[in-house]
N, C-alpha and C positions, 0 to 999 in steps of 0.2 A: 437601650441599645437596639438598633434595628438591624436585621439581617436581610441581605439580598441573595436570593437563590436563582440559579440559572444553570444552563448546560454549556459546557465549553464546546465550541464548534471548531472546525478547521479554519485555518487562516484564509484559504481561498476555496471557493466552491467550484466543483467541476460541472461544466455545462455539457450536457449530451447533445451532440449534433443531431438534428432531426433529418437524417438521411436514411433511406432504406435501399438496400441492395436487392432484397428479395432473392438472394442467391443467384442473381442473373448477370453478374459482372462479366463473365466470359462471353455471354451472348451479346451484351451491350457493346463490348469492345469489338467483337467479330462483325456485327452489322455495320458499325461505324467504319471499320477498316475496309469492308467490302464497298462502302459508299465512296470514300476518298482515301485510298491507302496512304499511310505515312504522314498525314497532316497533323495528327494529334489535335491540340487545342489552339493551334495558330490561327489567328484571324486578322492580324496586321503585321506589316513587315518589320517594324522596329523590335518586336518580340524576338525575332530570330537574330537580329543584329546585336541586341543587348546581351543575349545569352552567349553568342559566339565571342563577343568582346570580353565577357567575364572569364571564359576559358582561356583566351589568349593572354589576358592580363595576369591571370594566376600563373600560367606557365612561365611568363617572362619574369614575374616576381620571384618565383622559386629558383630560377637560374641565378638570381642575385642573392640567394640564400635567405629569402624571406619566407617564413612559414605561413602559408595561406593555401586554402583549398579552393577548388573550382567553385564550390557552393558558396563559400564566404565571399569570394570576389564577385561572383555573378549576382548574389543577393544584394551586396552593397552597391554595385553599379546600377542595378534595377531600382533600388531605393532612391539613389541620388538623381536618377533620371526622372522618376516620378516627382520628386521634390522640385526639380527644375521645371517640370511640366506644370505643377501647381503654381509656381512662381510666375510662369508665363501666362496663365489664364486667370490670375487673381484668386487662386485656391477654389475654383469651382469644380464640382464633381464632373468626371468624364470617364466613360467606359474604358479608355486606354490607360487610365491612371489608377493605381492602388495606394492604400495608406492614407486616405483623405483625412481621417481623424488623427492618426499617429504622427503624420508629418506636419500637421498644422503648427505654425509658430516655431519650427525648428530652425536654428541658425548655427553657424560655426561647426559644421559637421566634420568630424575626424573619422578615419577608418576604424579606429578602436571603438568608437561610439556606434558606428553604423553596422559593424560586423556582429554586434551582440545579438544573441537569440531573442526574438520577439521585438527588436527595434522597429521593424517595418511591418510585415504582415506574416501570418502563419503559413500562407500558401502563395509564394511568389509566382509570377507569371511563368518563370522558367520551368516550373514543375509540370505545366500543361503542355510543354513543347519538347519534352525529353525524347519523344518518338520522332518528331519532325526533324530534329537536328541531324541525326545520322541518316534518316531516310532521304534528306535533301543533299547529303554529302558535305554538310558543314562541319561535322566532327566525325572522328573515328570512334566507335563505341567498343572499347575493349571489354566492357561489361555494360549492363543497363544503368548502372549508377552514374550520376552526373559527375561525380568526382573522378571517375575513370575516363571521361571523355578527353580526346586529344584533338587539337586543331588540325585542319587539313589545308592544303593549298587553296582550295575553294574558299575556306574561311578567310585566309589571308587576302584573297582578291576582294571578297565582300567587305572586309574591314577597311581595306585601302580605298575602295570605291566610295565608301561612306565617310570615313574619317578625314581623308586627305583634303576634302573640300573645306574643312574647318580648322586647318592647321596653319601656323602654330596656334594652340589654344591657351598656352600659359608660357609667356616669354618665348623661348625658342623650342619648347617641347610640343610634340605631337600628342594626339589623344591618348594612345596607349602608353607612351612614355610618361605623360603627366599622371595618368591613373596609377601606374606603378610607383611613381614618386609619392603620390598621395598615400598609398598603402604603406610605403616604407618609411616616410618621414614623420608621420604623426601630425602633419600640418592640417589646418582647416581647409575645407574644400573651396576652390575658387568658384566664382559665379560669373565667369566671363561669358559673353554672348556666344563666342565660337563653340565652347564646350556645351553650353545649353542647347544650341541648335543641333549639335552632333548627337546628343543623347536624348533629348526630350521626346517622349512618345507622341507629343502633339506636333512636332516638326516633321515634315515628310522626309522620307529617304531621298537620296540623290537619284537622278535618273539611271546612272550606271549601276548603283546598288540594286535598284528595283529590277533592272534588266537581268542581273545575275540570279535573283530569287525566282523570277518568272522562268528563266531557262531551266533552273533546277526542278521546278514543278513539272516541267515537261519531259525532262530526261532523267537519267539514272542517278540514284543516290548511293546508299551504302549496299551495293550489290543487290538491289531490289529486282525481283523477277519482272520480266517484260510485261506480264499481265497487270501487275500493280502500277507500273509506269503508265501503261495504256489507259487504265481507268482514271488515274489522277489527271492525265492530260485531257482525256475526254470530258471529265467533269469541269476542268478549267475552261475548255472551249465552250461548254454549255452555259456556264454562268456568265461568260463574256457575251455570248449571244443574247442572253436574257438582259444583261445590263444595257446592251445597245438596242434593245427592242427588236432584235432580229429573229427572235424565237417567239412562238405563240406562248401564251401564259401556260405554264406547266400544269398538266392534269394527269392523274394516273391512267386515265382512259386513252391518252395520246402520247406515246413514246416519242421523244425528239430523235427521230431516226438518224439524222445527219450527225448526231453527237454521241448518243448513248446506245451501246449494243443491247440486244435482247437479254443476255444473261445479266449484264450490269443493271438493267432496268428491273428485272425480276428480283434481284437482290435488294435494290433500293425500295421496291414496293413491299417485299416481305419484311424488310427491316422496319418500315413505317407501320405495318400492321402489328408487328411485335411491340414497338414502342407505344402504340396506342393501347394495346392490351395491358402493358405494364402500367401506363398512366391510369387506366381504368381501375386497376387493382389498388393503386395508391388512393384514388378517390373513394373507393369502397372502404378502405382502412381508415381514412380520415372521417368518414361518416360514422362508422361504428365507434371510433374513439370519441367523437363528439357526443354520441348517445350515452356512452359509459360515463363521460365527464358530467353530463347533466342528469344522471340517474340518482343523485343524492349520495347518501353515506356508503351504500354497497357498490363500490366501483368494480363491477364485473358484469359480464353478460354470459348467460348459460346457453350453450349451444342446444338448440331444440326449442327454445322459447320463441314466441312470435317475433318476427323481425320488424323493426320500425320501417315505415314506408320508404324513407329516404335511403336506408341501407339496402332494402330489397331492390329499389330502382337501380342503385349503383351496382349491385351484384348482377342484375339483368344486363346492364350495359357492358359489364365485364364479360359476361358469357358471349354476347354478340361479338365483341371485339376479338375474343379468343378464337371464336369459330372462323372469323375472317382470316386470321393468321393461318389456322389449320388448313383452310382452303387453298392457301398458297403452295402447300406441299413442299415447304423448304426443308433442307437437310439438317438444320441446326437442332441437335438433340435436346439440349437444355431448354431452348425456347419452345420446342414441341411439347416437352414434358409439362412445362409451366402452363401452356395454353390448354393442354388436355385437362389439367386439374381445374382450370378456370372455366372450362366448357361443361363441367359436370351438370347434370340435370337438377340435382338437389342443391338449393341455395346454401343450406347449412354446410354441406361438404365444400362448396366453393369458398365460403367464409373461413372455414377451418384451414383450408389449404393456404390461403394468403396470410393468415395470422401466423401459421407455423413458419412461413418464410420470412416473417417480419422480425420478431424477437427484440426489436429495439424500442418501438413505441408501444406495441401490444404483444402480449405473450399468451400462449395457450397452456393452461394447467388443467390436465384431465379434460373435462368438458366445459371449462370456464375460460373466457377471455378476460385477462386482467392487465392492469397497466405495466408497461416496461419502463426502463430508466429514462426514456425521452418522452414519456407521456405528458400531455398538457391538458387533454380533456376538453378542447375547444376546436373550432374549425380554423386551425392554423396549419395549413398543409405541410406535410413533410415532403422534402424534395427527393427525387430519384438520385441515386448516387452514381452519376456519370463520371467517367474517369478523367475528364478534362473540364476546363472552366466553362461556366454558362455562356451561351451565345448572347452578345449584346443585341439590344433591339435595333432594328434597322427599318428604313422606309420600305424595304423590299420584303418585310416579314410575311405579308400575306400572299406573296408571289408563288410560294412553293406548295406542292401538294401536301395534304394533311399528314403529319407524322414523319415527314422525311428527316433523315439523319441531320443532326445539327451541323455536321461537317460540310454539307452542301451550303448552308447559310454562312458558315465561317469562310468557306472558300469564296463565296460571292463577295464578302467584305474584303478579304485579302486581295482579290483581283481588283476591286475598286480602289484599294490603297495603291496597288501597283500602277494604276492609271492616274493617280493623283486626285481621286474623287472621294476618298473615304469620308471627309467631313460632310459632304452633302448627302451621303447615304445613312450616316449614323443619326438616329432620331434621339431626341431628348427623352430620357427615361423619367 
């Protein structure tokens, strides 16, 4: 008789996300908000339309005594919109579409199937525009939770401007009426061309719908202070001037006087210096992680030991970046504390400070740096934990001054979309 021995393991393994906040989340949000108030992660118009449509469809369905939340309806509508987008482009990857793997080969979609947790993606696009919806007046936010959002008359105008061009989309039903029917009936989703054009992120918004969004970027949203509206409008006019080649190539040494005020420019520049210091800290952490991973059996680094050249160089770059932020004399307390730590003259103290802020990939135990739960031990960079989705790569990527808030680049793409030019600015990744 032969015996087989082994250890029972869990049915599923938990994967740690390799993101690092460095306890700087509040400062990251603050500098992005100072750059373009209220934009969140919005970078093309259909994101706003699909989220507004989800809220309105959920409200209409609940009036018919259907139990559905805003999140369930919005996630489902976003999922079928991306599914239709993939059907439109032969299932090719595109920055505007999510769920490339999960949606492949899907047919006969019912709401019961699509509403299931994990059917689509873990982080739908609507999560990155929660701030933009009330800021642009598309919803009333009784609370910050998406399920508490309520449609506004502006949302009705936006939905009418977009959806009416593609109605009827299913026999005599309009877009909202059909989606409520789909949720209520249990029927499989129709794939009629009108619905696909109305929803697909690859199909442009109608001119009237784009005009409404541009108007809201320039005027008030959810009781936003005048200063916030002013900055968002100024940033929009600036990116439009850049798009039309009416502005010189942006450089930190030359403020675009006709568009951006001195206080706004100072905040943009200070934010860029802060983001560059944060990124330098991440590079230093990646370097010490790789050193520990290649050190053999003893996976640790003792503070006070000689630093590897690569780590020392990264720590010196971090010190220089931190000092550049300090020279800005900005008022953000957390950013200043972080950069003061990173500007310490002693490299070992700099390293200890950023490892103490990590605790996800690396941890400090007494005077030893040891692996954390997301440790890999190779040069596989961990990303900064920004509150919104990553910026897609565009042909204008090199236009902006180094380190500038991703919201400026997002606004450039959103503006290009409002001009019907998004396809030509999106580069293949």
